[in-house]
C-alpha distance (Angstrom), angle and dihedral (degrees) to the residues before:
residue distance angle dihedral
M1 . . .
L2 3.91 . .
T3 3.86 90.1 .
L4 3.81 88.6 54.8
V5 3.89 93.7 51.1
I6 3.89 91.8 43.7
N7 3.72 93.9 48.8
L8 3.84 92.7 46.8
A9 3.75 93.3 47.5
L10 3.93 94.7 47.1
G11 3.85 87.5 45.2
V12 3.78 93.4 56.4
L13 3.80 97.0 38.6
P14 3.84 94.8 87.2
A15 3.82 92.1 48.4
L16 3.85 90.5 52.6
I17 3.92 89.4 48.4
L18 3.89 87.9 52.2
G19 3.84 91.2 49.7
A20 3.85 91.3 46.8
S21 3.77 91.4 51.5
I22 3.74 93.9 49.4
A23 3.79 89.1 49.2
A24 3.73 91.6 51.5
G25 3.81 87.1 59.3
I26 3.82 103.8 -98.4
D27 3.77 104.6 149.8
D28 3.85 111.6 -108.2
D29 3.80 98.2 -140.3
R30 3.71 130.6 147.2
P31 3.86 96.3 -85.7
H32 3.77 91.4 51.3
R33 3.74 92.6 52.1
R34 3.75 92.5 46.2
M35 3.84 90.0 53.0
F36 3.69 89.0 50.9
V37 3.72 92.3 53.0
F38 3.77 90.3 49.9
V39 3.76 93.1 49.0
Y40 3.88 92.7 44.1
G41 3.82 89.2 51.6
L42 3.83 91.8 53.6
W43 3.71 89.2 43.3
A44 3.88 92.2 53.8
V45 3.86 91.4 48.8
T46 3.76 88.1 50.7
L47 3.82 91.4 50.8
A48 3.83 88.6 51.0
M49 3.86 91.8 52.6
W50 3.79 89.4 45.9
N51 3.79 92.0 51.6
W52 3.78 90.2 45.8
M53 3.90 90.4 51.9
R54 3.87 89.8 51.2
S55 3.87 91.0 47.2
A56 3.82 89.0 -121.6
P57 3.74 117.7 173.1
L58 3.92 113.7 -66.4
A59 3.77 91.7 -120.4
W60 3.88 89.7 69.4
I61 3.90 93.6 48.0
V62 3.81 92.3 49.3
L63 3.89 92.6 44.7
W64 3.81 92.8 52.9
I65 3.81 93.0 42.3
V66 3.90 89.0 51.2
V67 3.78 92.3 45.8
G68 3.83 93.4 46.2
V69 3.70 97.3 46.8
T70 3.73 92.5 45.8
A71 3.79 92.0 51.9
L72 3.75 91.5 47.7
T73 3.77 94.2 47.5
W74 3.78 89.8 49.6
F75 3.85 88.8 51.7
G76 3.75 90.0 50.8
V77 3.80 94.8 47.3
T78 3.83 95.3 49.6
R79 3.80 91.0 46.5
R80 3.85 89.8 57.7
R81 3.71 92.9 50.0
E82 3.86 94.8 55.4
């Protein structure tokens, strides 16, 4: 149960930080969103490694790897289009 709470809290944390930065008046333009996706991808891969080191259930590790690789791939694809 604790693993569930920790993973959900750490998974939502970057989105809360993005919301706080927008609320603080930082322009929510395309480069800002792209940087968020990049940082979130790195964060998700870090969560996968953290779960792996804690011997958490395999589902959490796979979930965070998929989310992280998807975000980093999206970041790379949108970079090439510009």
